[in-house]
C-alpha positions as CSV (number, residue, x, y, z in Angstrom):
1,M,123.2,66.9,98.7
2,K,120.9,69.5,97.4
3,I,121.1,72.8,99.6
4,G,118.8,76.3,98.8
5,I,120.0,79.6,100.4
6,L,116.8,81.2,101.0
7,S,117.0,85.5,100.2
8,F,115.4,88.2,101.9
9,R,116.7,90.9,99.5
10,S,115.0,92.5,96.9
11,L,114.4,91.7,93.9
12,S,115.7,94.5,92.1
13,N,119.1,93.6,93.9
14,R,121.3,91.1,93.5
15,A,122.4,88.3,95.8
16,S,124.7,89.5,98.3
17,A,128.4,88.8,98.7
18,E,127.8,86.1,101.2
19,E,125.8,84.4,99.3
20,L,127.3,84.2,96.4
21,E,130.4,82.9,98.3
22,M,127.8,80.2,100.2
23,Q,126.9,79.2,96.6
24,K,130.7,79.1,95.7
25,V,131.2,77.1,98.8
26,I,128.3,74.8,98.8
27,R,129.4,73.6,94.9
28,T,133.1,73.6,95.8
29,M,132.1,70.6,98.2
30,G,130.4,69.0,95.1
31,H,126.9,69.5,96.6
32,T,123.8,71.5,94.7
33,A,123.2,75.1,95.6
34,R,120.7,77.1,94.3
35,I,119.3,80.4,95.8
36,F,116.1,81.3,96.0
37,R,114.2,85.2,96.7
38,A,111.8,84.9,99.2
39,K,109.4,87.6,97.2
40,R,109.2,84.6,94.6
41,F,107.4,82.7,96.9
42,Q,103.9,81.8,96.9
43,M,101.6,79.9,100.1
44,V,98.8,78.2,99.3
45,Y,96.1,77.6,101.4
46,D,94.1,74.8,100.6
47,K,93.9,71.1,100.5
48,K,94.5,70.8,97.0
49,S,97.3,72.6,96.1
50,P,101.2,72.3,97.4
51,W,101.9,74.7,100.0
52,L,104.8,76.5,98.4
53,L,104.9,77.7,95.2
54,Y,108.3,79.2,93.9
55,D,107.2,81.0,90.4
56,G,104.3,79.5,90.3
57,K,105.4,76.0,90.7
58,P,105.8,73.3,93.5
59,F,108.6,73.8,95.4
60,P,111.4,71.7,94.8
61,K,112.7,69.2,97.3
62,Y,116.2,70.0,98.9
63,D,117.3,68.2,101.8
64,V,118.3,71.4,103.6
65,V,117.2,75.2,103.2
66,I,119.7,78.3,105.0
67,T,117.6,80.8,105.4
68,R,119.4,84.2,105.0
69,P,116.9,86.2,108.0
70,G,118.0,89.8,106.8
71,I,114.2,90.8,107.3
72,L,114.2,94.4,108.2
73,K,110.7,95.6,107.1
74,N,107.3,93.1,107.3
75,V,109.2,90.6,109.6
76,D,105.8,88.5,110.4
77,L,105.0,88.3,106.8
78,H,109.0,87.0,106.2
79,A,108.6,85.0,108.9
80,A,105.9,83.0,108.3
81,L,107.7,81.7,104.7
82,I,110.4,80.4,107.1
83,E,107.3,79.1,109.3
84,Q,105.4,77.3,106.2
85,M,109.0,75.7,105.4
86,Q,109.0,73.8,108.8
87,M,105.2,72.9,108.4
88,A,106.0,71.6,104.9
89,G,108.8,69.5,106.8
90,I,111.5,71.4,105.1
91,L,114.7,71.0,107.1
92,L,115.8,74.8,107.7
93,F,119.0,76.2,109.4
94,N,117.4,79.6,111.2
95,E,113.7,78.4,112.1
96,F,111.2,80.5,112.8
97,D,111.3,81.1,116.7
98,P,114.6,82.0,116.6
99,I,114.8,84.6,114.0
100,L,111.6,86.3,115.7
101,H,113.3,86.4,118.7
102,A,116.6,88.0,117.1
103,K,114.5,90.7,115.5
104,N,112.4,91.1,118.5
105,K,114.8,93.6,120.9
106,V,112.3,93.1,123.7
107,K,112.7,88.8,123.3
108,T,116.9,88.9,122.9
109,M,117.0,91.1,126.1
110,Q,114.9,88.3,128.0
111,I,116.5,85.5,126.9
112,L,120.3,87.2,127.0
113,D,119.2,88.0,131.2
114,K,117.8,84.6,131.6
115,F,121.0,82.9,130.8
116,D,122.7,85.9,132.9
117,I,124.9,86.6,129.4
118,P,126.1,90.7,130.8
119,I,124.0,93.2,128.9
120,P,123.6,97.2,129.2
121,K,121.4,98.4,131.5
122,T,118.2,98.4,129.2
123,V,114.6,100.2,129.9
124,F,111.5,99.6,127.6
125,V,109.3,102.2,127.8
126,S,105.6,101.9,126.6
127,R,103.7,105.0,128.7
128,P,105.1,108.9,127.9
129,D,105.3,109.5,131.6
130,D,107.9,106.7,132.1
131,L,110.4,108.9,129.9
132,K,111.5,110.7,132.9
133,Q,112.3,107.8,135.1
134,S,113.9,105.3,132.4
135,A,116.4,108.3,131.2
136,R,117.5,108.5,135.0
137,L,117.6,104.3,135.7
138,V,120.1,103.9,132.6
139,G,122.3,107.0,133.4
140,G,120.9,109.8,132.2
141,F,122.1,111.5,129.0
142,P,123.3,110.8,126.4
143,L,121.2,107.7,126.1
144,I,120.5,105.5,123.0
145,V,116.7,104.6,121.8
146,K,116.0,101.3,119.9
147,Q,113.2,100.5,118.6
148,P,111.9,97.2,119.4
149,V,112.0,95.5,116.2
150,G,115.0,96.5,113.6
151,S,118.6,95.3,112.2
152,F,121.8,96.7,110.9
153,G,121.2,100.1,112.9
154,N,117.7,101.1,111.7
155,G,115.8,102.7,114.3
156,V,118.8,103.4,116.4
157,T,119.2,107.0,117.8
158,I,121.4,109.0,120.4
159,I,119.8,111.1,122.9
160,E,120.6,114.3,124.3
161,S,118.5,115.8,126.6
162,M,114.8,115.1,127.6
163,R,113.7,117.1,125.1
164,A,114.9,115.7,122.7
165,L,113.4,112.4,124.1
166,K,110.2,113.6,124.2
167,S,110.3,114.7,120.3
168,A,111.4,111.3,119.2
169,L,109.1,109.5,120.7
170,L,106.1,111.4,121.2
């Protein structure tokens, strides 16, 4: 079996330890494994060209591609590559919709709530006028403020007072 591993790591960084371990295990099991870097893909939109190029050449046929969506920036652009792979008929482990839902804290909370999975009391705020009431609704200070999109603690702040909350968000 030919298995691709789609990495979103910077080209200046080596493959992660997890990606290298996945590649090793896949090869140990007698399969072919290759790590592909997202930034080396080109998506082509015309009737004559292949839909996906990798380093300027048509993306080779793989039985499955394991996506490693450690996406922190340009989420929509990177997710578009995953969606393009799906549209091209490539079998993916970690598809477009679940990745976008996992990267968006609002969608994640909606899904958890829908399936009655316990979650901490959470309030999403769009207007500065709602800050005071929102702080009260979650039980007061200190509270944790998160940006709607992010991973690995990026965009997370502990807020100790209303003044700090207004300062952080306005």
